[in-house]
C-alpha positions as CSV (number, residue, x, y, z in Angstrom):
1,X,32.7,-1.1,-51.3
2,X,29.7,-1.7,-53.6
3,X,28.1,-3.8,-50.9
4,X,28.5,-1.0,-48.4
5,X,26.8,1.4,-50.7
6,X,23.9,-1.0,-51.2
7,X,23.4,-1.3,-47.4
8,X,23.4,2.5,-47.0
9,X,20.9,2.8,-49.8
10,X,18.6,0.2,-48.1
11,X,18.8,2.0,-44.8
12,X,17.9,5.3,-46.4
13,X,14.9,3.7,-48.1
14,X,13.7,2.2,-44.9
15,X,14.0,5.5,-43.0
16,X,12.0,7.2,-45.7
17,X,9.3,4.6,-45.6
18,X,9.2,4.9,-41.8
19,X,8.6,8.6,-42.0
20,X,5.9,8.2,-44.6
21,X,4.2,5.6,-42.4
22,X,4.3,8.0,-39.5
23,X,2.8,10.7,-41.5
24,X,0.2,8.4,-43.1
25,X,-2.1,8.6,-40.0
26,X,-3.5,12.2,-40.2
27,X,-6.8,11.3,-38.5
28,X,-5.1,11.0,-35.1
29,X,-3.3,14.3,-35.4
30,X,-6.4,16.1,-36.7
31,X,-8.5,14.7,-33.8
32,X,-5.8,15.6,-31.3
33,X,-5.6,19.2,-32.6
34,X,-9.4,19.6,-32.7
35,X,-9.9,18.4,-29.2
36,X,-7.1,20.1,-27.4
37,X,-6.3,23.2,-29.4
38,X,-8.7,25.4,-27.4
39,X,-9.0,23.1,-24.3
40,X,-8.4,24.6,-20.9
41,X,-7.2,22.0,-18.4
42,X,-7.8,24.2,-15.4
43,X,-11.6,24.3,-15.8
44,X,-13.8,21.6,-14.4
45,X,-15.5,19.9,-17.4
46,X,-19.2,20.6,-16.8
47,X,-21.7,22.5,-18.9
48,X,-23.0,24.5,-15.9
49,X,-21.1,25.6,-12.9
50,X,-23.8,24.0,-10.6
51,X,-23.5,20.5,-12.3
52,X,-21.8,17.7,-10.3
53,X,-19.0,15.8,-12.0
54,X,-19.0,12.1,-11.0
55,X,-15.5,10.6,-10.7
56,X,-15.2,6.8,-10.1
57,X,-12.2,5.5,-8.3
58,X,-10.7,2.0,-8.0
59,X,-7.5,0.5,-6.7
60,X,-5.5,-2.4,-8.1
61,X,-3.0,-3.6,-5.5
62,X,0.2,-4.8,-7.1
63,X,2.4,-5.3,-4.1
64,X,2.3,-4.9,-0.3
65,X,5.9,-3.6,0.0
66,X,6.2,-3.2,3.7
67,X,4.3,-2.9,7.0
68,X,6.7,-1.0,9.3
69,X,5.7,-1.8,12.9
70,X,8.1,0.7,14.5
71,X,6.9,3.7,12.5
72,X,3.4,2.3,12.0
73,X,3.5,2.8,8.2
74,X,2.1,0.7,5.4
75,X,3.8,0.9,2.0
76,X,1.8,-0.2,-1.1
77,X,2.4,-0.3,-4.8
78,X,-1.0,0.5,-6.5
79,X,-2.7,1.3,-9.7
80,X,-5.1,4.2,-9.1
81,X,-7.8,3.9,-11.7
82,X,-10.0,7.0,-12.2
83,X,-12.9,7.4,-14.7
84,X,-15.0,10.4,-15.5
85,X,-16.8,12.1,-18.4
86,X,-15.6,15.2,-20.2
87,X,-18.1,16.7,-22.6
88,X,-15.4,18.7,-24.3
89,X,-13.6,15.5,-25.4
90,X,-16.3,13.9,-27.5
91,X,-16.3,13.4,-31.3
92,X,-17.9,11.5,-34.1
93,X,-15.8,8.5,-35.2
94,X,-17.1,8.8,-38.8
95,X,-15.4,12.2,-39.1
96,X,-12.0,10.8,-38.1
97,X,-11.7,7.6,-40.1
98,X,-13.6,5.4,-37.6
99,X,-11.3,6.4,-34.7
100,X,-13.0,5.6,-31.4
101,X,-10.2,5.8,-28.9
102,X,-7.3,8.3,-28.4
103,X,-4.3,8.3,-26.0
104,X,-3.3,11.7,-24.8
105,X,-0.7,12.9,-22.1
106,X,-2.6,13.3,-18.9
107,X,-0.9,16.7,-18.4
108,X,-2.9,18.1,-21.3
109,X,-6.4,17.5,-19.9
110,X,-8.3,18.2,-16.7
111,X,-7.6,15.7,-13.9
112,X,-9.4,15.3,-10.5
113,X,-7.1,16.1,-7.6
114,X,-7.6,12.8,-5.8
115,X,-5.1,12.4,-3.0
116,X,-4.5,10.0,-0.1
117,X,-5.6,11.9,3.0
118,X,-3.7,9.7,5.6
119,X,-0.4,10.1,3.8
120,X,2.6,9.5,6.0
121,X,5.5,11.1,4.1
122,X,3.8,14.0,2.4
123,X,4.1,12.6,-1.1
124,X,0.7,13.0,-2.6
125,X,1.5,12.7,-6.3
126,X,1.4,9.5,-8.3
127,X,4.7,7.9,-9.3
128,X,4.3,8.3,-13.1
129,X,2.0,10.6,-15.1
130,X,0.8,8.1,-17.6
131,X,-1.3,8.8,-20.7
132,X,-5.1,8.9,-20.4
133,X,-7.5,7.0,-22.6
134,X,-10.2,9.0,-24.3
135,X,-13.3,7.4,-25.8
136,X,-15.5,9.2,-28.4
137,X,-18.3,9.2,-25.9
138,X,-16.3,11.6,-23.7
139,X,-15.3,8.9,-21.2
140,X,-11.8,9.5,-19.7
141,X,-9.9,6.6,-18.1
142,X,-6.6,7.2,-16.3
143,X,-4.6,4.5,-14.5
144,X,-1.4,5.9,-13.1
145,X,0.9,3.8,-10.8
146,X,1.7,5.0,-7.4
147,X,3.7,4.0,-4.3
148,X,1.9,5.3,-1.2
149,X,3.0,5.3,2.4
150,X,-0.1,5.5,4.6
151,X,-0.3,5.8,8.3
152,X,-1.6,2.7,10.0
153,X,-2.3,2.1,13.7
154,X,-0.6,-1.2,14.6
155,X,-1.9,-3.3,17.4
156,X,0.9,-5.6,18.6
157,X,-0.9,-7.2,21.5
158,X,-1.0,-10.7,19.9
159,X,2.4,-10.4,18.0
160,X,3.4,-12.5,16.1
161,X,-0.1,-14.1,15.9
162,X,-1.7,-10.8,15.0
163,X,-4.1,-9.5,12.4
164,X,-3.8,-5.9,11.3
165,X,-6.3,-3.5,9.7
166,X,-5.0,-0.5,7.7
167,X,-7.0,2.2,6.0
168,X,-6.4,4.3,2.9
169,X,-8.6,7.3,2.6
170,X,-8.9,8.9,-0.8
171,X,-10.7,12.1,-1.7
172,X,-10.6,15.3,-3.6
173,X,-8.3,18.0,-2.0
174,X,-10.1,21.0,-3.5
175,X,-13.6,20.1,-4.8
176,X,-16.5,19.5,-2.4
177,X,-19.3,17.0,-2.9
178,X,-21.4,19.6,-4.9
179,X,-18.6,19.9,-7.5
180,X,-17.0,16.4,-7.6
181,X,-18.9,13.3,-6.5
182,X,-16.5,10.6,-5.7
183,X,-17.7,7.0,-6.1
184,X,-16.2,3.6,-6.2
185,X,-15.7,1.9,-9.6
186,X,-18.0,-1.0,-8.6
187,X,-20.4,0.8,-6.3
188,X,-24.0,-0.1,-6.7
189,X,-26.8,2.5,-6.6
190,X,-28.1,3.1,-3.1
191,X,-25.2,1.4,-1.4
192,X,-22.0,2.8,0.0
193,X,-20.2,-0.4,0.7
194,X,-18.2,-2.5,-1.8
195,X,-17.2,-5.9,-0.4
196,X,-14.2,-6.3,-2.7
197,X,-13.0,-2.8,-3.0
198,X,-9.4,-3.5,-4.2
199,X,-8.5,-5.5,-7.2
200,X,-6.1,-8.3,-6.3
201,X,-5.9,-10.0,-9.7
202,X,-2.3,-8.9,-10.2
203,X,-1.1,-9.0,-6.6
204,X,2.3,-10.4,-5.9
205,X,2.1,-12.5,-2.8
206,X,3.7,-11.1,0.3
207,X,6.3,-13.1,2.2
208,X,5.1,-11.8,5.5
209,X,1.4,-11.1,5.2
210,X,-1.8,-12.8,4.0
211,X,-4.6,-10.5,2.7
212,X,-7.9,-11.4,4.2
213,X,-10.4,-8.6,3.3
214,X,-10.3,-5.5,1.1
215,X,-13.7,-3.7,1.4
216,X,-14.3,-0.1,0.5
217,X,-16.8,2.4,1.9
218,X,-17.9,5.8,0.5
219,X,-18.3,8.5,3.1
220,X,-19.4,12.1,3.3
221,X,-17.9,14.4,5.9
222,X,-18.4,18.0,6.8
223,X,-15.4,20.2,7.7
224,X,-15.4,23.5,9.6
225,X,-14.2,25.3,6.4
226,X,-17.2,24.6,4.2
227,X,-21.0,24.0,4.3
228,X,-20.9,21.4,1.6
229,X,-19.9,17.8,2.4
230,X,-16.7,16.3,1.0
231,X,-17.0,12.8,-0.3
232,X,-14.2,10.2,0.1
233,X,-13.6,6.5,-0.3
234,X,-12.0,4.6,2.5
235,X,-10.3,1.3,1.5
236,X,-9.9,-1.2,4.4
237,X,-7.0,-3.7,4.2
238,X,-7.2,-6.6,6.7
239,X,-4.1,-8.9,6.8
240,X,-2.7,-11.7,8.9
241,X,0.9,-12.2,9.7
242,X,2.7,-15.3,8.5
243,X,4.2,-16.8,11.7
244,X,6.8,-19.3,10.4
245,X,9.7,-16.9,10.6
246,X,9.0,-15.8,14.1
247,X,8.2,-19.3,15.3
248,X,11.5,-20.7,14.1
249,X,13.7,-17.7,15.1
250,X,12.0,-16.5,18.3
251,X,9.4,-18.8,19.8
252,X,11.2,-22.2,19.6
253,X,14.6,-20.8,20.9
254,X,12.8,-19.1,23.8
255,X,10.8,-22.2,24.7
256,X,14.0,-24.3,24.5
257,X,15.8,-21.9,26.9
258,X,12.9,-22.1,29.3
259,X,13.2,-25.9,29.5
260,X,17.0,-25.6,30.1
261,X,16.1,-23.8,33.4
262,X,14.8,-27.1,34.8
263,X,18.2,-28.7,34.2
264,X,19.8,-26.3,36.7
265,X,18.2,-28.2,39.6
266,X,19.5,-31.5,38.2
267,X,23.1,-30.5,38.2
268,X,25.1,-31.7,41.3
269,X,26.1,-28.9,43.6
270,X,29.8,-30.0,43.5
271,X,29.9,-29.4,39.7
272,X,30.3,-25.7,40.1
273,X,28.2,-24.9,37.0
274,X,24.8,-24.3,38.5
275,X,25.2,-20.5,38.7
276,X,26.9,-20.3,35.3
277,X,24.1,-22.1,33.5
278,X,21.4,-20.0,35.2
279,X,23.2,-16.7,34.4
280,X,23.7,-17.9,30.8
281,X,20.0,-18.7,30.3
282,X,19.1,-15.3,31.8
283,X,21.4,-13.4,29.5
284,X,20.1,-15.3,26.5
285,X,16.5,-14.5,27.3
286,X,17.5,-10.8,27.8
287,X,19.0,-10.8,24.3
288,X,15.7,-12.2,22.8
289,X,13.8,-9.6,24.8
290,X,15.9,-6.8,23.4
291,X,15.5,-8.2,19.9
292,X,11.7,-8.2,20.3
293,X,11.9,-4.6,21.5
294,X,13.6,-3.6,18.3
295,X,10.8,-5.1,16.2
296,X,7.7,-3.8,17.9
297,X,6.8,-0.1,18.1
298,X,7.6,1.8,21.3
299,X,4.1,2.0,22.6
300,X,2.6,1.7,26.1
301,X,-0.9,0.8,24.9
302,X,-0.2,-3.0,24.7
303,X,2.5,-5.4,25.5
304,X,3.0,-8.2,22.9
305,X,2.0,-11.7,23.9
306,X,5.6,-12.9,23.2
307,X,6.9,-10.1,25.3
308,X,4.8,-11.1,28.2
309,X,6.0,-14.7,27.9
310,X,9.7,-13.6,27.8
311,X,9.2,-11.3,30.8
312,X,7.5,-14.0,32.8
313,X,10.2,-16.5,31.9
314,X,13.0,-14.0,32.9
315,X,11.3,-13.6,36.3
316,X,11.2,-17.4,36.8
317,X,14.9,-17.7,35.7
318,X,15.8,-15.0,38.2
319,X,14.0,-16.9,40.9
320,X,15.8,-20.1,39.9
321,X,19.2,-18.2,40.2
322,X,18.2,-17.0,43.7
323,X,17.2,-20.6,44.7
324,X,20.4,-22.0,43.3
325,X,22.4,-19.6,45.4
326,X,20.5,-20.6,48.5
327,X,21.0,-24.3,47.7
328,X,24.8,-23.8,47.2
329,X,25.0,-21.8,50.4
330,X,23.4,-24.6,52.4
331,X,25.5,-27.3,50.6
332,X,28.9,-25.7,51.3
333,X,28.2,-24.4,54.7
């Protein structure tokens, strides 16, 4: 009984000390109150309405989740890094116990409305509204994670030995170039091209694709609605398909069935299996052709290389069936 009372007393003391420790950091609370008490998150943070606010954008690719050939959609898991300067979020570290950095909820400050223009499913928001990092100089750094589904034109002409190029176009939905100037995080002055536009340092290797190039380009476009240009950054993702799966499961079986067609002419006519073997090979090739049709998108722009091979092989097998019938007709006449 006494031992239980002692444990309860120790727990109570620990909780009291924890509360005191939490309350022993008044500088953070005072800085937070001073910065955001009269802050209006709806107003663009510039001293004059004619000033241009520069927002720098960078992407960190975490995972290439899927490249859907049938729907022509690329799904990516990204970290969308954004950086800008807010003159209303500056302070002197000496006035707040040497505090040089502060973490605040991103819902409490102004955020640039950067969206993915070529979005496929209409989900323009990031996955999680993480906290933003404030520096005493007024620099704001925000890195929310996001899962984007972007439209991507897939060219299946050389499937499965193909290379695909997908684009992700980011820009401000509301502000034009005279209000928000969008630039890449690593963009050099006087240049609009960044050779390595996407950070791949924490990329989980894909089991289906190899990433070849990830450049980024800053563009300015004029739209019928406005006289001012709108700036955007287009990220280009070039990837090559890994062919081992399709080689083992499609190409090698199809080539093997093609060579079986030659054996039809080596079977004796009296065996009675010449037609059966030919029809079986033809049915098997038809199954592989239907399987290929389920993978590739229903487009009439290009026929896959493997599809051409299967179609040509089916024509040859059909001719072999016709010739086998003629041979049997002559043999048993």
